C-alpha positions in Angstrom: -103.6 -110.6 98.2 -102.4 -114.3 98.4 -101.3 -115.0 95.0 -100.0 -113.6 91.5 -103.2 -115.5 90.3 -105.5 -113.4 92.7 -104.0 -110.3 91.6 -104.1 -111.0 87.9 -108.1 -112.1 88.5 -109.1 -108.8 90.1 -107.2 -106.9 87.7 -108.9 -108.6 84.7 -112.4 -108.1 86.5 -111.7 -104.7 87.0 -110.7 -104.0 83.3 -113.9 -106.0 82.2 -116.0 -103.7 84.3 -114.2 -100.5 83.0 -114.9 -101.9 79.3 -118.6 -102.5 80.2 -119.0 -98.9 81.0 -117.1 -97.6 77.8 -119.0 -96.1 75.2 -118.1 -95.7 71.5 -118.0 -92.4 69.8 -118.2 -92.1 66.1 -116.4 -89.2 65.0 -117.7 -87.2 62.1 -116.0 -85.0 59.5 -117.0 -81.2 60.4 -116.2 -78.0 58.7 -115.6 -75.1 61.1 -118.6 -73.2 59.9 -120.9 -76.3 60.5 -119.2 -77.1 63.8 -120.2 -73.8 64.8 -123.7 -73.9 64.2 -124.1 -77.4 65.3 -122.8 -76.4 68.7 -124.8 -73.2 69.0 -127.8 -75.3 68.6 -127.0 -77.9 70.9 -126.3 -75.4 73.5 -129.6 -73.7 73.1 -131.9 -74.2 75.9 -129.2 -75.8 78.1 -128.1 -74.1 81.1 -124.7 -75.7 81.1 -122.7 -78.5 79.8 -118.9 -79.7 79.5 -117.4 -79.4 76.1 -116.4 -83.3 76.3 -120.1 -83.9 76.4 -120.8 -81.7 73.4 -118.1 -83.5 71.5 -119.6 -86.9 72.5 -123.2 -86.0 71.4 -122.2 -84.5 68.4 -119.5 -86.8 67.2 -117.0 -84.1 66.8 -113.1 -84.5 67.6 -112.5 -82.7 71.3 -109.9 -80.1 69.9 -112.5 -78.8 67.5 -115.2 -78.8 69.9 -113.3 -76.7 72.4 -111.9 -74.3 69.5 -115.4 -73.8 68.7 -116.6 -73.3 72.2 -113.8 -71.0 72.9 -114.4 -69.0 69.7 -118.3 -68.6 70.4 -117.3 -67.5 74.4 -115.1 -64.9 73.1 -117.8 -63.5 70.3 -120.2 -63.5 73.6 -122.3 -65.6 71.9 -122.1 -68.4 75.0 -121.2 -68.0 78.3 -118.6 -70.0 79.9 
């Protein structure tokens, strides 16, 4: 790199590119029961998916999505 200016320009370009690729996820309020039903419905007919994709698609907090998927797995309702 030749200068601080060039370094800053590259850093800003990288940051702007990352922002273009970012998505906004609107998180909804969920009860545990409704979250379980929604996750189970979401998974029907899908061979596999990531918990983060479930949370994003349903607008669910990550910790709730992981908790629900974990519980469904322990109950044998899903394989994970």
